[in-house]
C-alpha positions in Angstrom: -23.7 7.8 21.7 -22.1 5.7 24.4 -18.6 4.5 23.5 -17.4 1.2 24.8 -13.9 1.1 23.4 -11.8 3.2 21.0 -8.7 2.5 19.0 -6.8 4.7 16.4 -5.0 3.0 13.5 -2.4 4.9 11.5 -1.4 3.4 8.2 1.3 4.6 5.8 1.0 5.3 2.1 2.7 2.7 -0.1 4.4 2.7 -3.5 4.1 -0.5 -5.5 5.9 -2.2 -8.3 9.1 -0.1 -8.2 9.4 -0.8 -11.9 9.9 -4.5 -12.6 8.1 -5.8 -9.4 4.6 -5.8 -10.8 2.0 -6.9 -8.2 4.7 -8.4 -5.9 6.9 -5.6 -4.3 6.0 -2.4 -2.5 7.4 0.0 0.0 5.8 2.0 2.8 6.3 5.8 2.8 6.2 8.5 5.5 2.7 9.8 4.5 -0.3 8.6 6.5 -4.0 8.1 6.9 -5.5 7.9 10.4 -8.6 5.9 11.3 -10.3 6.0 14.7 -12.7 3.1 15.4 -15.1 3.6 18.4 -17.3 0.7 19.4 -20.7 2.0 20.3 -23.1 0.6 22.9 -26.2 1.4 20.8 -27.2 -1.4 18.4 -27.1 -1.2 14.6 -25.4 2.1 14.3 -22.7 3.1 11.7 -21.3 6.6 11.7 -18.4 7.6 9.4 -16.7 11.0 9.1 -13.8 12.0 7.0 -11.5 15.1 7.1 -8.5 16.2 5.2 -7.6 16.3 1.6 -10.3 15.0 -0.7 -12.5 14.0 2.2 -15.6 14.7 0.2 -14.8 11.8 -2.1 -14.9 9.3 0.8 -18.1 7.3 1.1 -19.6 7.5 4.6 -22.0 4.6 4.5 -21.6 0.8 4.6 -19.8 0.8 1.2 -16.8 2.5 2.8 -13.8 0.2 2.2 -12.5 0.5 5.8 -15.8 -0.5 7.2 -16.1 -3.4 4.7 -12.7 -4.7 5.8 -13.8 -4.2 9.5 -16.9 -6.3 8.9 -15.0 -9.0 7.0 -12.8 -9.7 10.0 -15.7 -10.1 12.4 -17.4 -12.4 9.9 -14.3 -14.5 9.6 -13.9 -15.0 13.4 -17.7 -15.7 13.7 -18.4 -12.6 15.7 -21.2 -10.1 15.1 -19.8 -6.7 13.9 -20.5 -4.1 16.6 -22.0 -0.7 16.1 -19.1 1.6 15.2 -18.1 5.2 14.6 -15.2 5.6 12.1 -13.4 8.9 12.0 -10.9 9.2 9.0 -8.2 11.8 8.7 -6.7 11.8 5.3 -3.1 12.6 4.5 -2.9 10.3 1.5 -4.6 11.3 -1.8 -7.1 9.1 -3.5 -6.7 7.3 -6.8 -3.1 8.5 -7.2 -1.0 5.3 -7.0 0.0 5.6 -3.3 -2.1 2.8 -1.8 -5.1 4.7 -0.3 -7.2 1.5 -0.6 -4.6 -0.5 1.2 -4.6 2.0 4.1 -8.4 1.5 4.4 -8.2 -2.3 4.2 -5.3 -2.5 6.7 -7.0 -0.1 9.1 -10.3 -1.9 9.0 -8.7 -5.2 9.7 -6.4 -4.0 12.4 -9.1 -1.9 14.1 -11.5 -4.8 14.0 -8.9 -7.3 15.3 -8.2 -5.0 18.3 -11.8 -4.4 19.2 -12.6 -8.1 18.7 -10.0 -9.1 21.3 -7.1 -9.9 18.9 -8.3 -13.3 17.6 -5.9 -13.2 14.7 -2.1 -13.0 14.5 -0.3 -10.7 12.0 0.0 -13.5 9.4 -3.7 -14.1 9.4 -4.5 -10.4 9.1 -2.1 -10.2 6.2 -3.8 -13.1 4.5 -7.2 -11.5 4.8 -5.8 -8.2 3.5 -4.3 -9.8 0.4 -7.6 -11.7 -0.3 -9.6 -8.4 -0.1 -7.1 -6.3 -2.1 -6.4 -9.0 -4.7 -2.6 -8.5 -4.7 0.0 -8.1 -1.9 2.2 -5.2 -3.1 0.4 -2.4 -1.2 -1.3 -4.1 1.8 1.8 -6.0 2.9 4.0 -2.9 3.4 1.0 -1.0 4.7 0.7 -3.5 7.5 4.4 -4.3 8.1 6.3 -1.2 7.0 9.5 -1.3 5.0 10.0 -2.6 1.5 8.4 -6.0 1.1 8.4 -8.8 -1.5 5.5 -11.3 -1.5 5.3 -14.6 -3.3 2.9 -17.4 -3.2 4.2 -20.6 -1.6 2.8 -22.8 -4.3 0.2 -23.3 -7.0 -3.5 -23.9 -6.2 -5.3 -25.8 -4.9 -4.8 -24.2 -1.5 -6.5 -24.8 1.8 -9.7 -22.9 2.6 -9.4 -19.4 4.0 -9.8 -20.6 7.5 -8.0 -20.1 10.8 -6.1 -23.3 10.2 -5.4 -22.5 6.5 -4.4 -18.9 6.7 -0.6 -18.6 6.6 1.6 -15.7 5.6 5.1 -16.5 6.6 7.2 -13.4 7.2 10.9 -13.7 6.5 13.0 -10.9 7.9 16.3 -9.9 6.3 19.4 -10.6 8.3 20.4 -7.0 7.6 17.3 -5.6 9.1 15.8 -7.8 11.7 13.6 -5.5 13.7 10.6 -4.8 11.6 7.2 -6.2 12.7 7.2 -9.9 12.9 4.6 -12.4 13.8 3.0 -11.7 17.3 -0.7 -10.7 17.6 -1.8 -7.3 16.5 -2.1 -5.6 19.8 -0.6 -2.6 21.6 2.7 -4.3 22.2 3.2 -5.2 18.6 1.7 -2.4 16.4 3.1 0.4 18.4 3.7 4.0 19.0 1.8 7.2 18.3 1.7 8.1 14.6 3.9 10.7 13.0 1.4 13.3 12.1 2.8 14.0 8.7 0.3 16.4 7.3 0.7 16.0 3.6 -2.4 16.4 1.6 -2.5 13.5 -0.8 -2.4 9.6 -1.3 -3.3 6.8 -3.8 -5.1 4.0 -5.6 -8.8 3.1 -5.4 -11.0 5.3 -3.2 -11.7 4.6 0.5 -15.1 3.4 -0.5 -17.0 0.7 -2.4 -16.0 -1.6 -5.1 -13.0 -3.7 -4.0 -14.5 -6.4 -1.8 -17.3 -8.0 -3.7 -15.1 -9.5 -6.5 -13.0 -11.5 -4.1 -13.6 -15.1 -2.9 -15.8 -15.4 0.3 -13.8 -14.6 3.4 -15.3 -17.2 5.6 -14.4 -20.7 6.8 -15.9 -22.4 3.8 -14.4 -20.0 1.3 -11.7 -21.0 -1.2 -9.8 -17.7 -1.5 -6.8 -18.4 0.7 -3.4 -18.5 -0.7 -0.3 -19.0 1.4 2.4 -16.4 1.0 6.1 -15.9 1.7 6.8 -12.3 2.7 10.3 -11.1 2.6 11.8 -7.9 3.9 13.9 -6.1 1.3 16.7 -4.0 2.8 16.6 -0.4 1.8 19.9 1.6 1.7 19.8 4.7 3.9 21.0 7.0 1.1 18.0 6.1 -1.2 15.3 8.8 -1.1 11.8 8.2 -2.6 10.6 11.4 -4.4 7.0 11.3 -5.3 5.3 13.7 -7.7 1.5 13.7 -7.1 -0.5 15.3 -9.9 -3.9 17.0 -9.6 -5.7 14.3 -11.6 -6.7 10.8 -10.8 -6.2 7.4 -12.5 -8.2 4.4 -11.3 -6.5 1.1 -10.9 -9.2 -0.5 -13.0 -8.4 1.9 -15.9 -4.7 1.3 -15.5 -5.1 -2.5 -15.5 -7.4 -2.4 -18.5 -4.6 -1.3 -20.9 -2.4 -4.3 -19.9 -2.0 -7.2 -22.3 -3.3 -10.6 -21.3 -0.2 -12.4 -22.5 3.6 -11.6 -22.5 6.5 -13.0 -24.3 9.1 -15.2 -22.8 11.7 -12.5 -23.4 9.7 -9.9 -21.5 9.2 -12.3 -18.6 12.9 -13.1 -18.4 13.7 -9.3 -18.7 11.5 -8.5 -15.7 12.8 -11.4 -13.6 16.4 -10.3 -14.1 15.7 -6.7 -13.4 13.7 -7.5 -10.2 16.6 -9.4 -8.9 18.9 -6.5 -9.7 16.5 -4.1 -8.0 16.6 -6.1 -4.8 20.4 -5.9 -4.8 20.4 -2.2 -5.8 18.0 -1.2 -3.0 20.1 -3.1 -0.4 23.5 -1.7 -1.5 22.6 1.7 -3.0 24.7 0.8 -6.0 23.9 3.6 -8.5 24.6 1.7 -11.7 22.4 -1.2 -10.6 19.6 1.1 -9.6 19.7 3.0 -12.9 19.3 -0.3 -14.8 17.1 -2.2 -12.3 13.9 -0.1 -12.6 13.3 -0.9 -16.2 10.1 -2.8 -16.9 8.3 -4.5 -19.8 5.1 -5.8 -18.0 3.1 -2.7 -17.2 4.9 0.7 -17.6 5.1 0.8 -21.4 1.4 0.3 -21.6 0.5 2.9 -18.8 2.8 5.7 -19.7 0.3 7.1 -22.3 -2.3 7.5 -19.5 -0.1 10.0 -17.7 0.2 13.4 -19.3 3.8 14.6 -19.4 5.3 11.3 -18.3 8.3 11.4 -20.6 9.1 15.0 -19.9 9.0 14.5 -16.1 11.2 11.3 -16.4 13.7 13.2 -18.5 13.8 16.0 -16.0 14.2 13.7 -13.0 17.1 11.8 -14.6 18.8 15.0 -15.7 18.7 16.3 -12.1 20.4 13.2 -10.9 17.7 10.6 -10.1 18.7 7.0 -10.6 15.4 6.4 -12.4 11.7 7.3 -12.4 8.8 4.9 -12.5 5.0 4.9 -12.1 4.0 4.6 -8.5 1.5 1.7 -8.3 -1.1 2.2 -11.0 -0.3 5.9 -11.2 -0.6 8.7 -11.9 1.9 9.6 -9.2 5.5 9.3 -10.4 8.3 7.9 -8.2 11.9 8.8 -8.6 14.7 7.2 -6.5 17.6 9.5 -5.8 20.5 9.9 -3.4 20.2 12.3 -0.5 22.4 14.9 -2.0 20.3 15.4 -5.2 16.8 14.6 -3.9 15.8 18.3 -3.6 17.0 19.0 -7.1 15.1 16.0 -8.5 11.9 17.1 -6.7 12.2 20.7 -8.2 12.9 19.3 -11.6 9.9 17.0 -11.6 7.6 19.8 -10.4 8.9 22.2 -13.1 8.6 19.7 -15.9 5.0 18.9 -15.0 4.2 22.6 -14.6 5.3 23.1 -18.2 2.9 20.4 -19.3 0.1 22.3 -17.5 -0.2 19.9 -14.6 -0.4 21.1 -11.0 1.7 18.9 -8.9 2.7 18.3 -5.2 6.2 16.9 -5.1 7.6 15.5 -1.8 10.9 13.9 -0.8 9.8 11.2 1.7 11.4 8.4 3.6 10.8 4.7 4.1 8.3 4.0 6.8 9.6 1.1 8.9 6.7 0.6 11.3 3.7 0.0 9.1 0.2 0.0 10.6 0.3 1.1 14.3 -2.4 1.4 16.9 -2.9 3.9 19.7 -5.7 4.4 22.2 
């Protein structure tokens, strides 16, 4: 096969919700998937390969989620998708609550945008990613890095999902002004070679079919486009995310199925207050605020029963010095936030507690990824 152009997109894992921030806040982690897109000269060819942890679970036909996102961008900019070879190297486990689907969506859009000549800016790419995923908490930090909060600018009706109507405004914190901003997705903006962090696991829905068809049409006549405010949340340097990744999966669909359709006013107020406290706790590293802030009444109480040993692992993490432990995304990965001086002890305690429950676990002390999706040639 003759190759016209090649680009590699590296995308970090993400942890969403962080307790009270259901479907609106997420953070990028130093665990990565790598996607190489090679535009081929021969017509009507698609070749997908996958290597790494759980590679056999990745679909290698046109239902692959990275390829679906790749095609969506070309359709949106009125270009014919080219023949392409996609080589995927997995460092993020599937269906574990670490944003594996977001890595595929982000990579497909960024890779397509590059090969198509960079027709979209970062705000437009973010808008497409949110429309495909259905919520912003994983795809936004996957694209931008850091810890990010996303909120809609207003209630529907919104303008069509068109080049004039797509708008995701990125507001940088005055405390951390050097994360990705709004220039086009090209080599000067999504930069650097990836850190080849060779973990063997990652997160939510598989890098395959199922997530695109339910969304509104991503074309110039479609009505799926909401405008978003995206805010960088400062993350104190002493806060370490510790993730405990079990050897079983939990699909996002299953985790959402257990949630109620209505919530009380008291629960809504509780979560709003604790999300505000979480933002301040992350910025300052205030231990008391962090211990209180990660409480939640919207999703965690309903999902805990889906995760074997949840209570035992949480108790062990807190006893070892963690500020608190929550479900990462839809689970089953569990996330503890801890200070640098106790992170190792927290990791060991979480692994030991889950082992007593008969669950094999990989526990890792990670860092906040501040680059997000990056491209290399």
